[in-house]
C-alpha positions as semicolon CSV with decimal commas, in nm:
position;residue;x (nm);y (nm);z (nm)
1;M;-1,745;0,230;0,282
2;Y;-1,596;-0,085;0,128
3;G;-1,627;-0,437;0,264
4;V;-1,307;-0,623;0,327
5;I;-1,264;-0,988;0,243
6;R;-1,013;-1,180;0,448
7;Q;-0,886;-1,516;0,336
8;Q;-0,657;-1,746;0,528
9;L;-0,400;-1,882;0,289
10;K;-0,241;-2,189;0,433
11;H;0,061;-2,388;0,324
12;L;0,234;-2,107;0,136
13;S;0,608;-2,111;0,108
14;K;0,800;-1,802;0,215
15;V;0,865;-1,708;-0,148
16;E;0,496;-1,743;-0,237
17;Y;0,393;-1,536;0,066
18;L;0,640;-1,257;-0,013
19;S;0,536;-1,253;-0,380
20;L;0,170;-1,233;-0,288
21;K;0,240;-0,956;-0,038
22;E;0,432;-0,755;-0,299
23;L;0,158;-0,801;-0,561
24;A;-0,108;-0,686;-0,314
25;H;0,098;-0,375;-0,240
26;I;0,137;-0,300;-0,611
27;A;-0,238;-0,350;-0,666
28;K;-0,313;-0,105;-0,382
29;N;-0,080;0,155;-0,535
30;L;-0,234;0,108;-0,880
31;K;-0,586;0,155;-0,739
32;N;-0,481;0,470;-0,554
33;E;-0,316;0,616;-0,863
34;A;-0,624;0,543;-1,077
35;L;-0,852;0,711;-0,821
36;Y;-0,620;1,012;-0,807
37;N;-0,621;1,047;-1,187
38;I;-1,000;1,022;-1,200
39;R;-1,037;1,289;-0,931
40;Q;-0,794;1,521;-1,110
41;H;-0,988;1,478;-1,434
42;F;-1,315;1,581;-1,267
43;F;-1,149;1,876;-1,091
44;K;-1,027;1,999;-1,431
45;L;-1,377;1,963;-1,579
46;E;-1,524;2,167;-1,291
47;N;-1,305;2,466;-1,378
48;F;-1,450;2,509;-1,729
């Protein structure tokens, strides 16, 4: 389905690593919510 890009990030401090991990998690949630809203919109259009 989708290709995954992996990148080794070296020399990050613990704070930088944790911040990056949290931002990646938030980005994943935002993507999932956007996809859900798009699907709901098309399901509503189908019922007309």
